[in-house]
C-alpha positions in Angstrom: -12.9 16.2 0.2 -9.8 15.5 2.3 -7.9 12.4 3.1 -9.0 10.9 6.4 -8.4 7.9 8.7 -10.3 5.6 6.4 -8.3 6.6 3.3 -6.3 3.7 1.9 -2.8 5.0 2.6 -3.5 5.3 6.4 -5.1 1.9 6.3 -1.9 0.4 4.8 0.4 2.3 7.2 -1.5 1.0 10.2 -1.3 -2.5 8.9 2.5 -2.2 8.3 2.9 -0.7 11.8 0.9 -3.5 13.5 2.7 -6.3 11.5 5.9 -5.4 13.3 7.9 -6.8 10.4 10.7 -5.1 8.6 11.8 -4.9 5.0 14.7 -7.0 3.6 16.8 -5.8 0.8 17.8 -9.1 -0.8 19.3 -7.7 -4.0 20.8 -4.2 -4.7 23.2 -3.8 -7.6 23.6 -0.4 -9.3 26.3 1.6 -10.9 27.4 5.2 -10.3 24.4 6.5 -12.2 21.9 4.5 -10.2 21.2 2.0 -13.0 20.7 -1.6 -12.0 18.4 -4.0 -10.2 17.0 -4.4 -6.7 14.6 -6.6 -4.8 13.0 -5.6 -1.5 11.0 -8.2 0.4 8.3 -7.7 3.1 6.6 -10.3 5.2 3.0 -9.5 6.0 2.3 -12.6 8.1 0.8 -15.2 5.9 2.5 -14.1 2.7 5.7 -12.4 1.5 5.7 -9.8 -1.3 8.7 -8.4 -3.2 9.3 -5.2 -4.9 11.4 -5.9 -8.1 12.9 -2.9 -9.7 15.0 -2.1 -12.7 16.6 1.4 -13.0 17.6 2.5 -16.5 18.0 6.1 -17.8 15.7 8.4 -15.8 13.1 5.8 -15.3 12.6 3.0 -12.8 10.4 0.0 -13.6 8.8 -1.6 -10.5 6.5 -4.5 -9.9 5.1 -6.1 -6.8 5.8 -9.8 -7.0 4.1 -12.7 -5.2 6.7 -14.1 -2.9 10.5 -13.9 -3.3 11.4 -14.1 -7.0 13.6 -17.0 -8.1 16.3 -16.7 -10.7 14.0 -17.3 -13.6 11.4 -14.8 -12.4 14.1 -12.2 -11.8 15.5 -12.7 -15.2 12.0 -12.4 -16.8 11.2 -9.2 -14.8 14.6 -7.7 -15.5 13.8 -7.9 -19.2 10.2 -6.6 -18.8 10.9 -3.7 -16.4 13.9 -2.5 -18.3 11.9 -2.3 -21.6 9.5 0.2 -23.0 6.3 1.2 -21.0 3.8 -0.2 -20.6 5.5 -3.3 -19.3 4.1 -6.7 -19.8 4.3 -8.9 -16.7 2.6 -12.1 -15.5 0.0 -13.4 -13.1 2.6 -13.6 -10.3 2.9 -9.8 -10.3 0.1 -7.9 -8.5 0.9 -4.5 -10.0 3.4 -2.6 -12.1 4.5 1.0 -12.6 7.2 3.2 -14.1 8.7 5.9 -11.9 10.5 9.0 -13.1 13.2 10.7 -11.1 12.4 14.3 -10.0 14.4 16.4 -12.4 15.4 18.9 -9.7 15.4 17.2 -6.3 17.0 13.9 -7.3 20.4 15.4 -8.6 20.3 17.9 -5.7 20.0 15.1 -3.1 22.7 13.0 -4.7 25.1 16.0 -4.9 24.4 17.1 -1.3 24.9 13.6 0.2 28.1 13.1 -1.8 29.5 16.3 -0.2 28.6 15.1 3.3 25.6 17.5 3.6 21.8 17.1 3.7 19.5 18.5 1.0 18.1 22.0 1.4 14.9 21.8 3.5 13.1 24.4 1.3 13.8 22.3 -1.8 12.6 19.1 -0.1 9.4 20.9 0.9 8.9 22.3 -2.6 9.5 19.1 -4.6 7.9 16.8 -2.1 9.1 13.5 -3.8 12.2 11.9 -5.3 10.2 9.9 -7.8 6.9 10.4 -9.7 4.6 8.0 -11.5 1.5 8.2 -13.6 -0.5 5.1 -14.2 -0.1 2.1 -11.8 -1.4 -1.0 -13.6 -3.1 -3.8 -11.7 -6.2 -6.1 -11.6 -5.4 -7.8 -14.9 -3.9 -4.9 -16.8 -0.5 -5.5 -18.5 -0.8 -9.2 -17.5 -1.0 -8.6 -13.7 -3.0 -11.0 -11.5 -6.8 -10.7 -11.4 -8.2 -8.8 -8.5 -10.5 -11.7 -7.6 -7.6 -13.9 -6.9 -6.2 -11.7 -4.1 -9.3 -9.8 -2.8 -9.9 -12.3 0.0 -6.5 -11.7 1.6 -6.8 -9.7 4.8 -3.7 -7.6 3.9 -5.1 -6.7 0.4 -8.9 -6.7 1.0 -9.2 -2.9 1.2 -8.8 -1.2 -2.2 -5.4 -0.2 -3.6 -3.4 -2.0 -0.9 -1.1 -3.8 -3.3 -0.5 -0.7 -5.4 0.3 1.4 -2.4 2.5 -1.2 -0.9 4.5 -1.2 -4.1 4.9 2.6 -4.0 5.8 2.5 -0.3 8.6 0.1 -1.0 9.6 2.1 -4.1 10.0 5.1 -1.8 12.7 3.1 0.2 14.3 2.1 -3.1 14.6 5.8 -4.3 16.3 6.8 -1.1 18.8 3.9 -1.4 19.6 4.7 -5.0 20.3 8.3 -4.1 22.6 7.2 -1.3 24.4 4.7 -3.6 25.0 7.3 -6.2 26.3 9.7 -3.6 28.7 7.1 -2.2 30.0 6.4 -5.7 30.7 10.1 -6.2 31.8 11.1 -2.7 33.5 8.0 -1.4 34.1 8.0 2.4 32.9 11.6 2.7 29.3 10.8 1.5 26.5 10.5 4.1 23.1 8.8 4.2 19.9 10.8 3.9 18.8 11.9 7.4 15.6 10.5 8.8 14.0 14.0 8.7 14.1 14.6 4.9 13.7 10.8 4.2 10.4 10.8 6.1 9.3 14.1 4.6 9.6 12.9 1.1 6.8 10.9 -0.5 6.0 9.4 -3.9 4.6 11.8 -6.5 1.5 10.9 -8.5 0.2 12.4 -11.7 -3.5 11.7 -11.5 -5.4 12.0 -14.8 -8.8 11.5 -16.3 -8.7 7.8 -15.6 -9.0 8.6 -11.9 -11.9 11.0 -12.6 -13.7 8.3 -14.6 -13.2 5.6 -11.9 -16.1 6.5 -9.5 -18.4 6.8 -12.5 -17.4 3.4 -13.8 -17.6 1.8 -10.4 -20.8 3.1 -8.8 -21.3 0.3 -6.3 -17.7 0.5 -5.1 -17.8 4.3 -4.8 -21.0 4.1 -2.9 -19.3 1.6 -0.5 -16.5 4.1 0.2 -18.9 6.9 0.8 -21.2 4.8 3.0 -18.2 3.8 5.2 -17.2 7.5 5.5 -20.7 8.6 6.4 -21.1 5.8 8.9 -17.8 6.8 10.5 -18.9 10.4 10.8 -22.3 9.3 12.1 -20.6 7.3 14.9 -18.5 10.3 15.9 -21.4 12.7 15.9 -23.4 10.3 18.0 -20.8 10.5 20.9 -22.3 12.1 24.0 -19.0 13.6 25.1 -15.7 14.7 23.6 -12.5 13.8 25.4 -10.1 16.7 25.9 -7.2 15.2 24.0 -9.4 14.3 21.1 -10.8 17.9 20.9 -7.3 19.3 21.0 -6.0 16.9 18.3 -8.8 17.9 16.0 -8.1 21.6 16.6 -4.4 21.1 16.0 -5.1 19.3 12.6 -7.4 22.2 11.6 -4.8 24.8 12.6 -2.2 23.1 10.4 -4.4 23.4 7.3 -4.9 26.5 5.1 -8.5 27.0 4.1 -11.2 29.7 4.0 -13.1 29.7 7.4 -10.2 28.3 9.5 -10.1 31.3 11.9 -13.9 31.0 12.6 -13.7 27.3 13.1 -10.7 27.6 15.5 -12.5 30.3 17.4 -15.5 28.1 17.8 -13.4 25.2 19.0 -11.6 27.5 21.5 -14.9 27.8 23.4 -14.6 24.1 24.2 -17.0 21.2 23.5 -20.7 21.4 24.1 -22.0 19.6 27.2 -23.9 17.1 25.1 -23.2 15.6 21.6 -20.3 18.1 21.1 -19.2 16.7 17.7 -22.7 16.8 16.3 -23.1 20.3 17.7 -19.8 21.4 16.0 -20.8 19.8 12.7 -24.2 21.5 12.8 -22.7 24.9 13.5 -20.2 24.4 10.6 -23.0 23.4 8.2 -24.5 26.8 8.8 -21.5 29.0 9.2 -18.7 27.6 7.0 -18.2 27.0 3.3 -18.3 23.4 2.0 -14.5 23.1 1.8 -14.1 24.0 5.5 -16.8 21.5 6.4 -14.8 18.9 4.7 -11.7 19.8 6.6 -13.6 19.4 9.8 -15.2 16.1 8.8 -11.9 14.5 8.1 -10.2 15.9 11.2 -13.1 14.7 13.4 -12.4 11.1 12.4 -8.7 11.0 13.4 -8.9 10.6 17.2 -11.5 7.9 17.0 -9.7 4.9 15.5 -11.2 2.4 18.0 -14.7 3.5 16.9 -14.2 3.5 13.1 -11.2 1.6 11.9 -13.1 -1.6 11.5 -15.1 0.1 8.7 -12.0 -0.2 6.5 -12.9 -3.9 5.9 -16.3 -2.8 4.4 -14.8 -0.7 1.6 -14.7 -3.4 -1.1 -17.6 -4.4 -3.3 -18.1 -6.7 -6.3 -21.6 -5.6 -7.3 -20.3 -3.4 -10.1 -19.6 -6.7 -11.9 -22.2 -9.0 -10.4 -25.4 -6.9 -10.3 -28.1 -8.0 -12.7 -31.1 -6.0 -13.9 -34.4 -6.9 -12.4 -36.5 -7.2 -15.5 -39.7 -7.6 -13.5 -39.5 -4.2 -12.0 -42.3 -2.0 -13.3 -41.6 0.9 -15.6 -43.2 3.4 -13.1 -40.7 2.3 -10.4 -37.7 2.7 -12.7 -38.8 6.1 -13.8 -39.2 7.1 -10.1 -35.6 5.8 -9.4 -34.3 7.9 -12.3 -36.2 11.0 -11.1 -35.0 10.5 -7.6 -31.3 10.7 -8.7 -31.4 12.9 -11.8 -34.6 14.8 -11.2 -32.7 18.1 -11.5 -31.8 17.2 -15.0 -35.2 16.1 -16.4 -36.4 19.6 -17.1 -33.2 20.9 -18.5 -33.0 21.9 -22.2 -30.7 19.2 -23.6 -30.9 20.9 -27.0 -28.4 23.5 -25.7 -25.0 22.9 -27.2 -23.3 23.4 -23.9 -25.2 20.5 -22.3 -23.6 17.9 -24.5 -20.4 19.8 -25.5 -17.9 17.2 -24.3 -17.1 13.6 -25.0 -15.0 11.1 -23.1 -13.0 8.8 -25.3 -10.2 6.3 -25.2 -8.3 4.2 -27.8 -6.8 0.9 -27.1 -3.2 2.1 -26.6 -4.0 4.8 -24.1 -3.8 4.5 -20.3 -6.1 7.4 -19.5 -9.3 8.7 -21.2 -9.4 11.9 -23.1 -12.0 14.7 -22.7 -12.6 16.9 -25.7 -15.2 18.6 -27.8 -18.0 16.3 -29.0 -18.3 18.1 -32.4 -15.1 18.1 -34.5 -13.1 16.3 -31.8 -11.1 13.2 -32.6 -12.6 11.0 -29.9 -16.3 10.7 -31.1 -15.8 7.2 -32.6 -14.2 6.0 -29.3 -16.6 7.6 -26.9 -16.9 6.1 -23.4 -20.3 5.6 -21.7 -19.8 8.4 -19.2 -22.7 10.7 -20.3 -24.6 9.2 -17.4 -27.1 12.0 -16.8 -27.9 12.4 -20.5 -28.4 8.7 -20.9 -30.7 8.6 -17.8 -32.8 11.4 -19.2 -33.1 9.7 -22.5 -34.1 6.4 -20.8 -36.6 8.2 -18.6 -38.3 9.7 -21.7 -38.5 6.3 -23.5 -39.9 4.7 -20.4 -42.7 7.3 -20.3 -44.1 5.8 -23.5 -45.1 2.6 -21.7 -47.7 2.0 -19.0 -46.3 2.2 -15.5 -47.1 -1.4 -14.7 -45.1 -2.7 -17.8 -42.1 -4.9 -16.8 -39.0 -3.1 -17.7 -37.8 -6.2 -19.5 -40.3 -5.4 -22.2 -38.8 -1.9 -22.7 -35.3 -3.4 -22.9 -36.4 -5.9 -25.5 -37.6 -2.9 -27.6 -34.8 -0.6 -26.7 -31.7 -2.5 -25.6 -29.5 0.6 -25.9 -31.0 1.8 -22.6 -29.8 -1.2 -20.6 -26.9 0.6 -19.0 -29.0 3.6 -17.8 -31.7 1.3 -16.4 -29.1 -0.8 -14.6 -27.6 2.3 -13.0 -31.0 3.4 -12.0 -31.7 0.1 -10.2 -28.3 0.3 -8.5 -29.1 3.8 -7.2 -32.2 2.4 -5.6 -30.1 0.7 -2.9 -26.8 2.7 -3.3 -27.5 6.3 -2.4 -24.0 7.5 -3.2 -23.6 5.6 -6.5 -24.2 8.5 -8.9 -22.3 11.8 -9.2 -24.9 14.6 -9.3 -23.3 16.3 -12.2 -23.5 16.4 -16.0 -20.2 14.9 -17.0 -20.4 16.2 -20.6 -21.3 19.8 -19.8 -19.1 22.5 -21.2 -18.4 23.8 -17.7 -17.4 20.4 -16.3 -14.4 20.6 -13.9 -13.0 17.0 -13.9 -10.3 17.9 -11.4 -12.9 17.9 -8.7 -13.6 14.2 -9.3 -9.8 13.5 -9.4 -9.4 15.3 -6.0 -12.3 13.2 -4.5 -10.5 10.0 -5.6 -7.2 11.3 -4.2 -8.9 11.9 -0.9 -10.1 8.3 -0.7 -6.6 7.2 -1.8 -5.0 9.2 1.0 -3.0 11.4 -1.3 -2.4 15.1 -0.7 -2.8 17.4 -3.7 0.5 19.0 -4.5 -0.5 21.3 -7.4 -3.6 21.7 -9.4 -1.7 21.3 -12.6 -4.2 21.3 -15.6 -7.9 20.9 -15.5 -7.6 17.2 -16.4 -4.4 16.4 -14.5 -3.6 16.9 -10.8 -0.2 16.5 -9.1 -0.4 14.7 -5.8 1.8 12.6 -3.5 1.5 9.7 -1.1 3.4 8.8 2.0 4.7 12.3 2.7 5.7 12.3 6.4 5.2 8.5 6.7 7.8 6.3 8.3 10.7 5.5 6.0 12.6 2.6 7.6 16.0 1.4 6.6 15.8 -2.0 4.9 17.8 -4.8 6.4 20.5 -5.5 3.9 20.4 -9.3 3.3 21.9 -9.0 -0.1 23.8 -6.2 -1.8 
């Protein structure tokens, strides 16, 4: 999968662009090493939000605060964000993270600006970001405000808008800290970071197994994302004609991407759009002629010129059914078995006695931010296993259900076998949510969790930077996005 117009970063950037409001830097106090405090405020219409940051050592603690922090809130956050990670904040903070300076690019940018020069373009392109972060805590974690309290706000209704807003403001902060450090070293000869490299640099993300587990733990929400994307593609494919500028824009986006099948796709597009339903014609040709990865490039590119047709779908990408859905106990056993077979039929005849089929276990202890994935036998995580063996659990439930007459209410089965509640609940969700389940055995020895991580990054709107390890992917957000200069109200 690839980022597209409906991804959450583009949604945020469009909202910031349409708001027409700038960023105010109301506090900025740092020493020659870039250590200190800063507050950046942005007005999104009905509410104001503030990035509060504390820079100490090589780390920068950041939080997105509701409104402009007063003296008491600033003192509290200064103590929190300057302490050890994970920070403990309050319900007036929407999210919190710890950023790390890029070990190579940060000192290079400071040194170059101090000498009156700009950073080397090849180093900017190679590093991609001045700061990197791992976990971003929100939705009640580390004391942050509950998601339900802010979900009805138009500016935060789409997923991850608060977290991404915080990182976008932190991107401005990173540039300002580098410039301040350069000014302290170079004096009058120091220069500001030019708009070109400032815009090219994003914020780096280390995405781990927590991101791989997210779509499994939130089947209704993930289904909503996929449904919105498929609806958008359906609307584009249904167009009777393709406008010349839109066709050229899609071709240019494809040409700028490296992937297997690019030459064949560009050659097909050079022939021009079909007379009728050109996008559907192109997608049908790609489905037969190109590998899946190339089809995904085309799918994302096809959405870009059609904002007026699809942007409204961004408001449909939130869902609370993962929490609210209740099992229908009156549903007959035969229907539940059919639901399981419809989703996991490929797994029902597999030999689950093979060691490789259940070789892995997902686990997590209370002090960890990300799950671990390791060997089931002999691994340290067995006592802390997470319920991510979805396919295996579904097969086990299907077999137990087979012991009962088809007309038996499933509530009776659950009274006898309460351990199958989760699998039967997921089966009922799949009955109305076609994209709720990943068609993969997540405890198989050959599992590639980075594919799930990359799918999540695509929805987020992040670009994969390096594959890293099998359970960790380096990515970045906001590369190439606007990087305005904050109005300096304070320091």
